[in-house]
N, C-alpha and C positions, 0 to 999 in steps of 0.2 A: 230235805229238813230245812236248810237254809232257804231255799227257793220255793217254799210252799206258797200255791195260789192263795191268796186272800180276797175273796170276792166282796167283802164288806168295806174295804177301804173306797174312798172317793177320789178319783183321779182327776176330776174336772178342775180342783183348786191347783193341783201341781200341774197340769197342762197351761193353764192361764198364767202361773208363775213362770214357767218356761218361755212362754210367747213374749211376756213382758221383758224378761231378761235377755233374750235373744234379740228384741227390737232395740232394748238399750245398747247393748254391745254393737249391733249394727249401725246404730246412730253415731255412737262413740268413734268407731272405726272410720265412718264416713267422714265425721268432722275432722278427725287426724289426718286422713288422706288430704282434704280440702286444705287444711292448714299447712301441711307440708309443701303441698304443690303450689299454692298462692302466696302464703305468707313467709315461706321457707322456715317455719318453726312448728313444733308439735304442740297439740292442745293439752294433751295428757302425755308426759314422757314416759312414764313406768307402765309396763304391761301388767305387772302385779297390782298396781292401783286400778286399773281397769277391772282385772278379775275381782279383787274385793269388793269393789262397787256393784259388781253384777251380782255377786252373792248375797250382799246386803239387800239388794232390791228384790232378789229371788225370795229369800225368807220373809222380808217384809210384805211383799204382795201375796205370798202364800198364807200367811198369817191373818192378813187383812181380808183375803177372800175367805177365810174359815170362818172368821168372824161375822162375815156379812150373811153367808150361808146360814150359820147357826141361828141369827138373828130372824131369818126368814122362816125357819122352820118352827 
């Protein structure tokens, strides 16, 4: 009942938003490691901040991609 397949939902927007989010997280973690290794300080101190930015980017990119797809149709 809760996990019923829904063949009508469009997963392309969610996939795109996931890729954008993971790319952002990878970039931020790379910058943090670079800053810690070379400059001896962190770029972003809080893991919660990185998580929150990632979630904001995910939902923003999901909404924007939905709007773009709706305008194309």
